[in-house]
C-alpha positions as CSV (number, residue, x, y, z in Angstrom):
1,M,-25.1,-62.0,83.1
2,V,-21.8,-60.1,82.5
3,L,-22.5,-60.1,78.7
4,N,-25.9,-58.4,79.3
5,V,-24.2,-55.7,81.4
6,F,-21.6,-55.2,78.7
7,L,-24.2,-55.0,75.9
8,G,-26.3,-52.5,78.0
9,I,-23.3,-50.2,78.5
10,A,-22.3,-50.5,74.9
11,Q,-25.8,-49.7,73.7
12,L,-25.9,-46.7,76.0
13,V,-22.5,-45.4,74.7
14,L,-23.7,-45.9,71.1
15,A,-27.0,-44.0,71.8
16,V,-25.1,-41.0,73.2
17,A,-22.7,-41.0,70.3
18,L,-25.5,-41.2,67.8
19,I,-27.3,-38.3,69.4
20,V,-24.2,-36.2,69.4
21,A,-23.5,-37.1,65.7
22,V,-27.0,-36.1,64.7
23,L,-26.8,-32.8,66.6
24,V,-23.4,-31.9,65.2
25,Q,-24.7,-32.4,61.7
26,S,-27.2,-29.5,62.1
27,K,-24.5,-27.0,63.1
28,G,-25.1,-24.7,60.1
29,E,-28.9,-24.6,60.5
30,E,-31.0,-22.7,63.0
31,L,-32.6,-24.3,65.9
32,G,-35.7,-25.3,63.9
33,G,-33.5,-27.5,61.7
34,V,-32.5,-29.6,64.6
35,F,-36.1,-30.6,65.3
36,G,-37.1,-31.3,61.7
37,G,-37.4,-27.9,60.0
38,A,-37.3,-28.0,56.2
39,Q,-34.1,-27.0,54.4
40,S,-34.7,-24.9,51.4
41,V,-31.3,-25.4,49.7
42,Y,-29.9,-28.8,48.7
43,Q,-26.2,-29.1,49.2
44,T,-23.9,-32.1,48.4
45,R,-21.9,-33.4,51.2
46,R,-18.1,-33.0,51.0
47,G,-15.2,-33.4,53.3
48,V,-16.1,-33.4,57.0
49,D,-19.8,-33.3,56.3
50,K,-19.6,-36.5,54.3
51,M,-17.4,-38.2,56.9
52,L,-19.8,-37.2,59.7
53,F,-22.8,-38.5,57.7
54,T,-21.0,-41.8,57.2
55,I,-20.2,-42.1,60.9
56,T,-23.8,-41.4,61.7
57,V,-25.0,-44.1,59.4
58,F,-22.5,-46.6,60.9
59,L,-23.5,-45.6,64.5
60,A,-27.2,-46.1,63.6
61,I,-26.6,-49.5,62.1
62,A,-24.4,-50.6,65.0
63,F,-27.0,-49.4,67.5
64,F,-29.8,-51.3,65.7
65,V,-27.7,-54.5,65.5
66,L,-26.7,-54.3,69.2
67,A,-30.3,-53.7,70.2
68,V,-31.4,-56.8,68.4
69,V,-28.6,-58.9,69.8
70,N,-29.4,-57.6,73.3
71,V,-33.1,-58.6,72.9
72,V,-32.2,-62.0,71.6
73,L,-29.7,-62.8,74.3
74,S,-31.9,-61.5,77.1
75,A,-35.0,-63.5,76.1
76,P,-36.0,-66.1,78.7
77,Q,-35.0,-69.6,77.6
């Protein structure tokens, strides 16, 4: 029971962190870029942009793994 509560809180924190990381990445674009607008110029990621991209990928993988673990552990026996 305590583990399910901990996993739920951890998943919620990861979800908020993932949302923030995705929104911060679109800081140089207009509002349309946040919701899937096309970008006309390709730029390589360097410095902070590359680090933020790596953090976002890590957060997405961690969220997915935690969601799977949460489902497996909360399944009725």
